[in-house]
N, C-alpha and C positions, 0 to 999 in steps of 0.2 A: 477830389471833392469829398470832404469829410462831413458826415451827418452826425448829429447829436441825438442819442437816444434818451428819451424821458422815461425813467424808471417807474414813475407814478402812472402814466397813462398808456406806456408801451408804444407812443408814437415816436417817429423820428422827426427832428426839428432841423430846419436848414441852418439857422444862425442863432448863436447865443451870445449876448453882448454884456459884459460885466458893467454894472452901474457903480459910479463912484460914490453916490450919496446913499446908496441902499446895499443891503447884504444880497438881495436876490438879483438874478440877471434877467434881462430883457429878452424875450424870444420872438424871432422873426421867422415867419415861414413864407416861402415864395410858392405861391399856388400855380401849378403848371396848367396846360391845356386840358388835361383830364379832370380838373376840378370844377370845369365850367360847362354850362350849357347856354349858348347865345350870350356869353359874357355875364352870366349870372351863376353864382355858386350852386353846384348840384347838391342832391340830398346827402351824399356821403361827406362832401366838404362842410356842409352846415352842421352835420352831426359832429364831426371832428373839432370844429371850432367851438361848439357848445360844450363838448366834453372837456377840452383843454381849459376853457374858461371856468367851468365848474370844479374840476379836479385841482386846478392850480389857481384859485381865485384871486390871490394877491400879487401874482406875477404879471407884468406888463406883457401883453401879446399884440402882435401886429401880423396881419396877413396881407401880402402884397400880390397882386395879380401879375402873372408872368409877362403880360405885354408892357406894363410899366417898368419892370425889372430889365427885361430884354432891351427896351428902348435905350438904356443907359449904355449899352455895350454893343449896339447893332453895327456900329463902324467897323468893328474888327472881331475876329474869332479868338484873339489872344486876350489873356487877362493882363493887360498892360497896367503900369502904375496909374496912368490917367483914368482908365476904367475903374480901377479900385478906388481911386479918390472920389470919382464921380458917385460910385455906389456908397461910399462912407458918407459923403455929403448928403446923399438921398436919405440914408437912415438917420443922420443927425437931424435932418428936417423933420423927419417923422417923430423923433423922440426928444428933441431939444439938445442943447449944448452940454448937458450934465453927463453925457457918455465919456467913458474913457477913450482916447483916440487909439483904440485898438480895433483893427478890422479882421474879421474872421472870413476867409475866402469862401465863396459859394461857387 
């Protein structure tokens, strides 16, 4: 599981997807259970999201709750090609078809 370190914010980011139409990448963060209280983002998570949006204002950001991400692979513990394709389709749905068909494992 490779994480991407953001030198501007100091945060680690789960997935960085290169965009074919723009120079900057799209950032995806899968927020785990510790980021929520009763399925509502907690204070630290709200702060992280705000800081990322303010410090990197022109970069597309999306935050996916763990229960949505995990649902895509709950049938198996292995990262099969089918699970990878399912997660890639999910991300393409979030961002549109202008993404390069390159999947970065999470």
